[in-house]
VEXMAR-204254 format. One record per residue: residue number from 1; x negated, y negated, z of N, C-alpha, C, CB in turn. Coordinates in nm, 2 decimals. Glycine has a CB too. Example, Ala and Ser with C-alpha at 12.3 -4.5 7.8 and 13.67 -1.06 7.14 Angstrom:
! residues 2
<r seq="1" n_px="-1.32" n_py="0.57" n_pz="0.78" ca_px="-1.23" ca_py="0.45" ca_pz="0.78" c_px="-1.32" c_py="0.33" c_pz="0.78" cb_px="-1.13" cb_py="0.45" cb_pz="0.90"/>
<r seq="2" n_px="-1.28" n_py="0.22" n_pz="0.71" ca_px="-1.37" ca_py="0.11" ca_pz="0.71" c_px="-1.29" c_py="0.00" c_pz="0.79" cb_px="-1.41" cb_py="0.06" cb_pz="0.57"/>
! end
This chain:
! residues 87
<r seq="1" n_px="-2.66" n_py="-3.63" n_pz="0.55" ca_px="-2.51" ca_py="-3.64" ca_pz="0.53" c_px="-2.47" c_py="-3.75" c_pz="0.63" cb_px="-2.42" cb_py="-3.50" cb_pz="0.56"/>
<r seq="2" n_px="-2.39" n_py="-3.82" n_pz="0.55" ca_px="-2.36" ca_py="-3.97" ca_pz="0.64" c_px="-2.26" c_py="-3.92" c_pz="0.75" cb_px="-2.26" cb_py="-4.11" cb_pz="0.53"/>
<r seq="3" n_px="-2.25" n_py="-4.02" n_pz="0.85" ca_px="-2.17" ca_py="-3.99" ca_pz="0.97" c_px="-2.02" c_py="-3.98" c_pz="0.95" cb_px="-2.20" cb_py="-4.10" cb_pz="1.06"/>
<r seq="4" n_px="-1.99" n_py="-4.08" n_pz="0.84" ca_px="-1.83" ca_py="-4.09" ca_pz="0.80" c_px="-1.78" c_py="-3.96" c_pz="0.72" cb_px="-1.79" cb_py="-4.23" cb_pz="0.70"/>
<r seq="5" n_px="-1.88" n_py="-3.90" n_pz="0.65" ca_px="-1.84" ca_py="-3.79" ca_pz="0.57" c_px="-1.84" c_py="-3.67" c_pz="0.69" cb_px="-1.95" cb_py="-3.76" cb_pz="0.44"/>
<r seq="6" n_px="-1.92" n_py="-3.64" n_pz="0.77" ca_px="-1.93" ca_py="-3.55" ca_pz="0.86" c_px="-1.81" c_py="-3.56" c_pz="0.95" cb_px="-2.06" cb_py="-3.57" cb_pz="0.94"/>
<r seq="7" n_px="-1.77" n_py="-3.68" n_pz="0.99" ca_px="-1.65" ca_py="-3.69" ca_pz="1.08" c_px="-1.54" c_py="-3.65" c_pz="0.99" cb_px="-1.63" cb_py="-3.84" cb_pz="1.13"/>
<r seq="8" n_px="-1.52" n_py="-3.69" n_pz="0.88" ca_px="-1.40" ca_py="-3.64" ca_pz="0.80" c_px="-1.40" c_py="-3.48" c_pz="0.78" cb_px="-1.39" cb_py="-3.72" cb_pz="0.64"/>
<r seq="9" n_px="-1.51" n_py="-3.43" n_pz="0.76" ca_px="-1.51" ca_py="-3.29" ca_pz="0.73" c_px="-1.47" c_py="-3.22" c_pz="0.86" cb_px="-1.64" cb_py="-3.25" cb_pz="0.67"/>
<r seq="10" n_px="-1.53" n_py="-3.28" n_pz="0.98" ca_px="-1.47" ca_py="-3.23" ca_pz="1.11" c_px="-1.34" c_py="-3.23" c_pz="1.12" cb_px="-1.52" cb_py="-3.30" cb_pz="1.20"/>
<r seq="11" n_px="-1.27" n_py="-3.34" n_pz="1.10" ca_px="-1.13" ca_py="-3.36" ca_pz="1.11" c_px="-1.05" c_py="-3.26" c_pz="1.03" cb_px="-1.11" cb_py="-3.50" cb_pz="1.08"/>
<r seq="12" n_px="-1.10" n_py="-3.25" n_pz="0.92" ca_px="-1.02" ca_py="-3.16" ca_pz="0.81" c_px="-1.04" c_py="-3.02" c_pz="0.87" cb_px="-1.08" cb_py="-3.16" cb_pz="0.63"/>
<r seq="13" n_px="-1.15" n_py="-2.99" n_pz="0.91" ca_px="-1.17" ca_py="-2.84" ca_pz="0.97" c_px="-1.09" c_py="-2.82" c_pz="1.09" cb_px="-1.31" cb_py="-2.82" cb_pz="1.00"/>
<r seq="14" n_px="-1.08" n_py="-2.92" n_pz="1.18" ca_px="-1.00" ca_py="-2.90" ca_pz="1.30" c_px="-0.84" c_py="-2.88" c_pz="1.26" cb_px="-1.02" cb_py="-3.02" cb_pz="1.40"/>
<r seq="15" n_px="-0.80" n_py="-2.95" n_pz="1.18" ca_px="-0.66" ca_py="-2.92" ca_pz="1.12" c_px="-0.66" c_py="-2.79" c_pz="1.07" cb_px="-0.62" cb_py="-3.02" cb_pz="1.02"/>
<r seq="16" n_px="-0.75" n_py="-2.74" n_pz="1.00" ca_px="-0.73" ca_py="-2.61" ca_pz="0.93" c_px="-0.74" c_py="-2.50" c_pz="1.04" cb_px="-0.85" cb_py="-2.58" cb_pz="0.82"/>
<r seq="17" n_px="-0.83" n_py="-2.54" n_pz="1.13" ca_px="-0.83" ca_py="-2.43" ca_pz="1.24" c_px="-0.71" c_py="-2.44" c_pz="1.33" cb_px="-0.96" cb_py="-2.44" cb_pz="1.34"/>
<r seq="18" n_px="-0.65" n_py="-2.54" n_pz="1.35" ca_px="-0.52" ca_py="-2.55" ca_pz="1.43" c_px="-0.42" c_py="-2.47" c_pz="1.37" cb_px="-0.47" cb_py="-2.69" cb_pz="1.45"/>
<r seq="19" n_px="-0.38" n_py="-2.51" n_pz="1.23" ca_px="-0.29" ca_py="-2.45" ca_pz="1.15" c_px="-0.31" c_py="-2.30" c_pz="1.15" cb_px="-0.31" cb_py="-2.51" cb_pz="1.01"/>
<r seq="20" n_px="-0.43" n_py="-2.24" n_pz="1.12" ca_px="-0.45" ca_py="-2.11" ca_pz="1.10" c_px="-0.44" c_py="-2.05" c_pz="1.24" cb_px="-0.59" cb_py="-2.10" cb_pz="1.03"/>
<r seq="21" n_px="-0.48" n_py="-2.09" n_pz="1.34" ca_px="-0.47" ca_py="-2.05" ca_pz="1.48" c_px="-0.31" c_py="-2.03" c_pz="1.53" cb_px="-0.55" cb_py="-2.15" cb_pz="1.58"/>
<r seq="22" n_px="-0.24" n_py="-2.14" n_pz="1.48" ca_px="-0.10" ca_py="-2.14" ca_pz="1.52" c_px="-0.05" c_py="-2.03" c_pz="1.43" cb_px="-0.03" cb_py="-2.28" cb_pz="1.51"/>
<r seq="23" n_px="-0.06" n_py="-2.01" n_pz="1.31" ca_px="-0.01" ca_py="-1.90" ca_pz="1.21" c_px="-0.04" c_py="-1.75" c_pz="1.27" cb_px="-0.08" cb_py="-1.93" cb_pz="1.06"/>
<r seq="24" n_px="-0.18" n_py="-1.75" n_pz="1.29" ca_px="-0.24" ca_py="-1.63" ca_pz="1.35" c_px="-0.16" c_py="-1.59" c_pz="1.49" cb_px="-0.39" cb_py="-1.65" cb_pz="1.38"/>
<r seq="25" n_px="-0.13" n_py="-1.68" n_pz="1.58" ca_px="-0.04" ca_py="-1.63" ca_pz="1.70" c_px="0.10" c_py="-1.61" c_pz="1.65" cb_px="-0.03" cb_py="-1.74" cb_pz="1.81"/>
<r seq="26" n_px="0.15" n_py="-1.68" n_pz="1.57" ca_px="0.29" ca_py="-1.63" ca_pz="1.52" c_px="0.29" c_py="-1.51" c_pz="1.45" cb_px="0.36" cb_py="-1.74" cb_pz="1.43"/>
<r seq="27" n_px="0.19" n_py="-1.47" n_pz="1.37" ca_px="0.19" ca_py="-1.34" ca_pz="1.29" c_px="0.17" c_py="-1.23" c_pz="1.39" cb_px="0.08" cb_py="-1.33" cb_pz="1.19"/>
<r seq="28" n_px="0.08" n_py="-1.25" n_pz="1.49" ca_px="0.07" ca_py="-1.14" ca_pz="1.59" c_px="0.18" c_py="-1.13" c_pz="1.67" cb_px="-0.04" cb_py="-1.16" cb_pz="1.67"/>
<r seq="29" n_px="0.26" n_py="-1.20" n_pz="1.69" ca_px="0.39" ca_py="-1.20" ca_pz="1.78" c_px="0.49" c_py="-1.13" c_pz="1.72" cb_px="0.45" cb_py="-1.34" cb_pz="1.82"/>
<r seq="30" n_px="0.49" n_py="-1.16" n_pz="1.58" ca_px="0.60" ca_py="-1.10" ca_pz="1.50" c_px="0.58" c_py="-0.96" c_pz="1.47" cb_px="0.62" cb_py="-1.18" cb_pz="1.37"/>
<r seq="31" n_px="0.45" n_py="-0.91" n_pz="1.48" ca_px="0.42" ca_py="-0.77" ca_pz="1.43" c_px="0.49" c_py="-0.67" c_pz="1.53" cb_px="0.26" cb_py="-0.73" cb_pz="1.41"/>
<r seq="32" n_px="0.54" n_py="-0.58" n_pz="1.51" ca_px="0.62" ca_py="-0.46" ca_pz="1.58" c_px="0.51" c_py="-0.40" c_pz="1.65" cb_px="0.69" cb_py="-0.35" cb_pz="1.47"/>
<r seq="33" n_px="0.54" n_py="-0.36" n_pz="1.78" ca_px="0.44" ca_py="-0.27" ca_pz="1.84" c_px="0.45" c_py="-0.12" c_pz="1.79" cb_px="0.47" cb_py="-0.28" cb_pz="1.99"/>
<r seq="34" n_px="0.34" n_py="-0.03" n_pz="1.83" ca_px="0.35" ca_py="0.11" ca_pz="1.78" c_px="0.45" c_py="0.18" c_pz="1.88" cb_px="0.19" cb_py="0.19" cb_pz="1.77"/>
<r seq="35" n_px="0.54" n_py="0.25" n_pz="1.83" ca_px="0.64" ca_py="0.31" ca_pz="1.90" c_px="0.58" c_py="0.45" c_pz="1.95" cb_px="0.76" cb_py="0.33" cb_pz="1.81"/>
<r seq="36" n_px="0.61" n_py="0.48" n_pz="2.06" ca_px="0.58" ca_py="0.60" ca_pz="2.14" c_px="0.64" c_py="0.72" c_pz="2.09" cb_px="0.62" cb_py="0.58" cb_pz="2.27"/>
<r seq="37" n_px="0.73" n_py="0.73" n_pz="2.00" ca_px="0.79" ca_py="0.84" ca_pz="1.95" c_px="0.93" c_py="0.88" c_pz="2.04" cb_px="0.68" cb_py="0.94" cb_pz="1.96"/>
<r seq="38" n_px="0.95" n_py="0.78" n_pz="2.13" ca_px="1.09" ca_py="0.82" ca_pz="2.21" c_px="1.21" c_py="0.78" c_pz="2.10" cb_px="1.12" cb_py="0.73" cb_pz="2.37"/>
<r seq="39" n_px="1.19" n_py="0.72" n_pz="2.01" ca_px="1.32" ca_py="0.69" ca_pz="1.91" c_px="1.35" c_py="0.82" c_pz="1.83" cb_px="1.29" cb_py="0.57" cb_pz="1.79"/>
<r seq="40" n_px="1.25" n_py="0.90" n_pz="1.81" ca_px="1.26" ca_py="1.03" ca_pz="1.75" c_px="1.34" c_py="1.13" c_pz="1.83" cb_px="1.13" cb_py="1.08" cb_pz="1.73"/>
<r seq="41" n_px="1.31" n_py="1.13" n_pz="1.96" ca_px="1.38" ca_py="1.23" ca_pz="2.05" c_px="1.51" c_py="1.19" c_pz="2.07" cb_px="1.31" cb_py="1.24" cb_pz="2.17"/>
<r seq="42" n_px="1.54" n_py="1.05" n_pz="2.10" ca_px="1.67" ca_py="1.01" ca_pz="2.11" c_px="1.78" c_py="0.98" c_pz="1.99" cb_px="1.65" cb_py="0.90" cb_pz="2.19"/>
<r seq="43" n_px="1.69" n_py="0.99" n_pz="1.87" ca_px="1.77" ca_py="0.97" ca_pz="1.75" c_px="1.81" c_py="0.83" c_pz="1.70" cb_px="1.90" cb_py="1.04" cb_pz="1.77"/>
<r seq="44" n_px="1.76" n_py="0.74" n_pz="1.77" ca_px="1.77" ca_py="0.59" ca_pz="1.77" c_px="1.74" c_py="0.54" c_pz="1.63" cb_px="1.67" cb_py="0.50" cb_pz="1.87"/>
<r seq="45" n_px="1.64" n_py="0.60" n_pz="1.58" ca_px="1.59" ca_py="0.53" ca_pz="1.43" c_px="1.66" c_py="0.61" c_pz="1.31" cb_px="1.41" cb_py="0.54" cb_pz="1.41"/>
<r seq="46" n_px="1.73" n_py="0.72" n_pz="1.34" ca_px="1.78" ca_py="0.80" ca_pz="1.24" c_px="1.89" c_py="0.71" c_pz="1.15" cb_px="1.85" cb_py="0.94" cb_pz="1.30"/>
<r seq="47" n_px="1.95" n_py="0.60" n_pz="1.20" ca_px="2.07" ca_py="0.52" ca_pz="1.11" c_px="2.02" c_py="0.46" c_pz="0.99" cb_px="2.15" cb_py="0.41" cb_pz="1.19"/>
<r seq="48" n_px="1.87" n_py="0.44" n_pz="0.98" ca_px="1.83" ca_py="0.33" ca_pz="0.88" c_px="1.82" c_py="0.42" c_pz="0.74" cb_px="1.66" cb_py="0.23" cb_pz="0.93"/>
<r seq="49" n_px="1.87" n_py="0.33" n_pz="0.64" ca_px="1.87" ca_py="0.40" ca_pz="0.51" c_px="1.72" c_py="0.38" c_pz="0.46" cb_px="1.97" cb_py="0.33" cb_pz="0.40"/>
<r seq="50" n_px="1.68" n_py="0.47" n_pz="0.35" ca_px="1.56" ca_py="0.46" ca_pz="0.27" c_px="1.52" c_py="0.34" c_pz="0.25" cb_px="1.57" cb_py="0.51" cb_pz="0.15"/>
<r seq="51" n_px="1.61" n_py="0.23" n_pz="0.19" ca_px="1.58" ca_py="0.10" ca_pz="0.13" c_px="1.52" c_py="0.03" c_pz="0.26" cb_px="1.73" cb_py="0.02" cb_pz="0.05"/>
<r seq="52" n_px="1.62" n_py="0.02" n_pz="0.37" ca_px="1.58" ca_py="-0.03" ca_pz="0.48" c_px="1.45" c_py="-0.01" c_pz="0.56" cb_px="1.67" cb_py="-0.01" cb_pz="0.55"/>
<r seq="53" n_px="1.41" n_py="0.12" n_pz="0.54" ca_px="1.29" ca_py="0.16" ca_pz="0.60" c_px="1.16" c_py="0.10" c_pz="0.52" cb_px="1.28" cb_py="0.31" cb_pz="0.63"/>
<r seq="54" n_px="1.19" n_py="0.10" n_pz="0.38" ca_px="1.07" ca_py="0.04" ca_pz="0.29" c_px="1.08" c_py="-0.10" c_pz="0.32" cb_px="1.08" cb_py="0.06" cb_pz="0.11"/>
<r seq="55" n_px="1.18" n_py="-0.16" n_pz="0.34" ca_px="1.18" ca_py="-0.31" ca_pz="0.33" c_px="1.11" c_py="-0.36" c_pz="0.44" cb_px="1.32" cb_py="-0.37" cb_pz="0.33"/>
<r seq="56" n_px="1.13" n_py="-0.28" n_pz="0.58" ca_px="1.05" ca_py="-0.32" ca_pz="0.69" c_px="0.92" c_py="-0.30" c_pz="0.68" cb_px="1.09" cb_py="-0.26" cb_pz="0.81"/>
<r seq="57" n_px="0.86" n_py="-0.19" n_pz="0.62" ca_px="0.73" ca_py="-0.15" ca_pz="0.59" c_px="0.66" c_py="-0.27" c_pz="0.50" cb_px="0.74" cb_py="0.00" cb_pz="0.52"/>
<r seq="58" n_px="0.74" n_py="-0.30" n_pz="0.40" ca_px="0.69" ca_py="-0.41" ca_pz="0.30" c_px="0.66" c_py="-0.54" c_pz="0.38" cb_px="0.81" cb_py="-0.45" cb_pz="0.19"/>
<r seq="59" n_px="0.76" n_py="-0.58" n_pz="0.47" ca_px="0.74" ca_py="-0.69" ca_pz="0.55" c_px="0.63" c_py="-0.68" c_pz="0.65" cb_px="0.87" cb_py="-0.72" cb_pz="0.62"/>
<r seq="60" n_px="0.59" n_py="-0.55" n_pz="0.71" ca_px="0.49" ca_py="-0.53" ca_pz="0.80" c_px="0.36" c_py="-0.54" c_pz="0.73" cb_px="0.50" cb_py="-0.41" cb_pz="0.87"/>
<r seq="61" n_px="0.36" n_py="-0.49" n_pz="0.60" ca_px="0.22" ca_py="-0.48" ca_pz="0.54" c_px="0.19" c_py="-0.64" c_pz="0.51" cb_px="0.21" cb_py="-0.38" cb_pz="0.38"/>
<r seq="62" n_px="0.28" n_py="-0.72" n_pz="0.48" ca_px="0.25" ca_py="-0.85" ca_pz="0.42" c_px="0.20" c_py="-0.93" c_pz="0.55" cb_px="0.39" cb_py="-0.91" cb_pz="0.35"/>
<r seq="63" n_px="0.27" n_py="-0.90" n_pz="0.66" ca_px="0.22" ca_py="-0.97" ca_pz="0.79" c_px="0.11" c_py="-0.93" c_pz="0.83" cb_px="0.31" cb_py="-0.95" cb_pz="0.89"/>
<r seq="64" n_px="0.06" n_py="-0.81" n_pz="0.82" ca_px="-0.08" ca_py="-0.77" ca_pz="0.83" c_px="-0.17" c_py="-0.83" c_pz="0.74" cb_px="-0.09" cb_py="-0.64" cb_pz="0.82"/>
<r seq="65" n_px="-0.15" n_py="-0.84" n_pz="0.62" ca_px="-0.25" ca_py="-0.89" ca_pz="0.53" c_px="-0.25" c_py="-1.05" c_pz="0.56" cb_px="-0.21" cb_py="-0.86" cb_pz="0.37"/>
<r seq="66" n_px="-0.16" n_py="-1.12" n_pz="0.60" ca_px="-0.14" ca_py="-1.26" ca_pz="0.62" c_px="-0.24" c_py="-1.27" c_pz="0.76" cb_px="0.03" cb_py="-1.31" cb_pz="0.64"/>
<r seq="67" n_px="-0.23" n_py="-1.18" n_pz="0.85" ca_px="-0.29" ca_py="-1.19" ca_pz="0.99" c_px="-0.45" c_py="-1.17" c_pz="0.94" cb_px="-0.24" cb_py="-1.07" cb_pz="1.11"/>
<r seq="68" n_px="-0.48" n_py="-1.10" n_pz="0.85" ca_px="-0.62" ca_py="-1.08" ca_pz="0.82" c_px="-0.68" c_py="-1.21" c_pz="0.77" cb_px="-0.64" cb_py="-0.96" cb_pz="0.71"/>
<r seq="69" n_px="-0.60" n_py="-1.26" n_pz="0.67" ca_px="-0.65" ca_py="-1.38" ca_pz="0.60" c_px="-0.67" c_py="-1.50" c_pz="0.70" cb_px="-0.55" cb_py="-1.41" cb_pz="0.49"/>
<r seq="70" n_px="-0.56" n_py="-1.51" n_pz="0.80" ca_px="-0.56" ca_py="-1.62" ca_pz="0.86" c_px="-0.68" c_py="-1.59" c_pz="0.97" cb_px="-0.42" cb_py="-1.65" cb_pz="0.92"/>
<r seq="71" n_px="-0.72" n_py="-1.47" n_pz="1.01" ca_px="-0.83" ca_py="-1.47" ca_pz="1.10" c_px="-0.96" c_py="-1.50" c_pz="1.04" cb_px="-0.83" cb_py="-1.36" cb_pz="1.17"/>
<r seq="72" n_px="-0.96" n_py="-1.46" n_pz="0.90" ca_px="-1.09" ca_py="-1.49" ca_pz="0.83" c_px="-1.11" c_py="-1.64" c_pz="0.81" cb_px="-1.09" cb_py="-1.42" cb_pz="0.68"/>
<r seq="73" n_px="-1.00" n_py="-1.71" n_pz="0.77" ca_px="-1.00" ca_py="-1.86" ca_pz="0.75" c_px="-1.05" c_py="-1.92" c_pz="0.89" cb_px="-0.86" cb_py="-1.92" cb_pz="0.70"/>
<r seq="74" n_px="-0.99" n_py="-1.88" n_pz="0.99" ca_px="-1.02" ca_py="-1.94" ca_pz="1.12" c_px="-1.16" c_py="-1.90" c_pz="1.17" cb_px="-0.92" cb_py="-1.89" cb_pz="1.23"/>
<r seq="75" n_px="-1.21" n_py="-1.79" n_pz="1.13" ca_px="-1.35" ca_py="-1.77" ca_pz="1.17" c_px="-1.45" c_py="-1.85" c_pz="1.08" cb_px="-1.37" cb_py="-1.62" cb_pz="1.17"/>
<r seq="76" n_px="-1.44" n_py="-1.86" n_pz="0.95" ca_px="-1.51" ca_py="-1.94" ca_pz="0.85" c_px="-1.50" c_py="-2.08" c_pz="0.88" cb_px="-1.47" cb_py="-1.92" cb_pz="0.71"/>
<r seq="77" n_px="-1.39" n_py="-2.13" n_pz="0.92" ca_px="-1.37" ca_py="-2.27" ca_pz="0.94" c_px="-1.45" c_py="-2.31" c_pz="1.10" cb_px="-1.19" cb_py="-2.31" cb_pz="0.94"/>
<r seq="78" n_px="-1.45" n_py="-2.22" n_pz="1.18" ca_px="-1.51" ca_py="-2.24" ca_pz="1.32" c_px="-1.68" c_py="-2.24" c_pz="1.29" cb_px="-1.46" cb_py="-2.11" cb_pz="1.43"/>
<r seq="79" n_px="-1.70" n_py="-2.14" n_pz="1.20" ca_px="-1.87" ca_py="-2.15" ca_pz="1.17" c_px="-1.89" c_py="-2.29" c_pz="1.10" cb_px="-1.94" cb_py="-2.02" cb_pz="1.06"/>
<r seq="80" n_px="-1.83" n_py="-2.31" n_pz="1.01" ca_px="-1.84" ca_py="-2.44" ca_pz="0.92" c_px="-1.84" c_py="-2.56" c_pz="1.04" cb_px="-1.69" cb_py="-2.46" cb_pz="0.81"/>
<r seq="81" n_px="-1.75" n_py="-2.56" n_pz="1.11" ca_px="-1.74" ca_py="-2.68" ca_pz="1.21" c_px="-1.87" c_py="-2.69" c_pz="1.30" cb_px="-1.61" cb_py="-2.66" cb_pz="1.31"/>
<r seq="82" n_px="-1.91" n_py="-2.57" n_pz="1.34" ca_px="-2.04" ca_py="-2.58" ca_pz="1.43" c_px="-2.15" c_py="-2.61" c_pz="1.33" cb_px="-2.06" cb_py="-2.45" cb_pz="1.51"/>
<r seq="83" n_px="-2.17" n_py="-2.55" n_pz="1.23" ca_px="-2.27" ca_py="-2.61" ca_pz="1.13" c_px="-2.30" c_py="-2.77" c_pz="1.10" cb_px="-2.22" cb_py="-2.55" cb_pz="0.99"/>
<r seq="84" n_px="-2.18" n_py="-2.81" n_pz="1.07" ca_px="-2.17" ca_py="-2.95" ca_pz="1.04" c_px="-2.19" c_py="-3.03" c_pz="1.17" cb_px="-2.04" cb_py="-2.99" cb_pz="0.98"/>
<r seq="85" n_px="-2.16" n_py="-2.98" n_pz="1.30" ca_px="-2.18" ca_py="-3.04" ca_pz="1.42" c_px="-2.34" c_py="-3.04" c_pz="1.44" cb_px="-2.10" cb_py="-2.96" cb_pz="1.53"/>
<r seq="86" n_px="-2.42" n_py="-2.95" n_pz="1.39" ca_px="-2.55" ca_py="-2.94" ca_pz="1.41" c_px="-2.62" c_py="-3.04" c_pz="1.30" cb_px="-2.60" cb_py="-2.80" cb_pz="1.40"/>
<r seq="87" n_px="-2.57" n_py="-3.06" n_pz="1.21" ca_px="-2.64" ca_py="-3.18" ca_pz="1.12" c_px="-2.64" c_py="-3.31" c_pz="1.16" cb_px="-2.57" cb_py="-3.20" cb_pz="0.99"/>
! end
């Protein structure tokens, strides 16, 4: 593999890793934590409508899916970056 091609691939992989890492941090921070159940005792969560609860669940599920995808992209691009560095 030529030096210029390896350098170009490394730069592309670095950009992909940086973008996926930034989105991974954002997605993890946006995910809600697990409730300890104190909302059920105080009744704080009982004012939500059925649609509102499902809308929140849909967003959480999409966020979890994108978190997994971003983690896989970050891991694969890191391994490829290391392999290209060995060549």
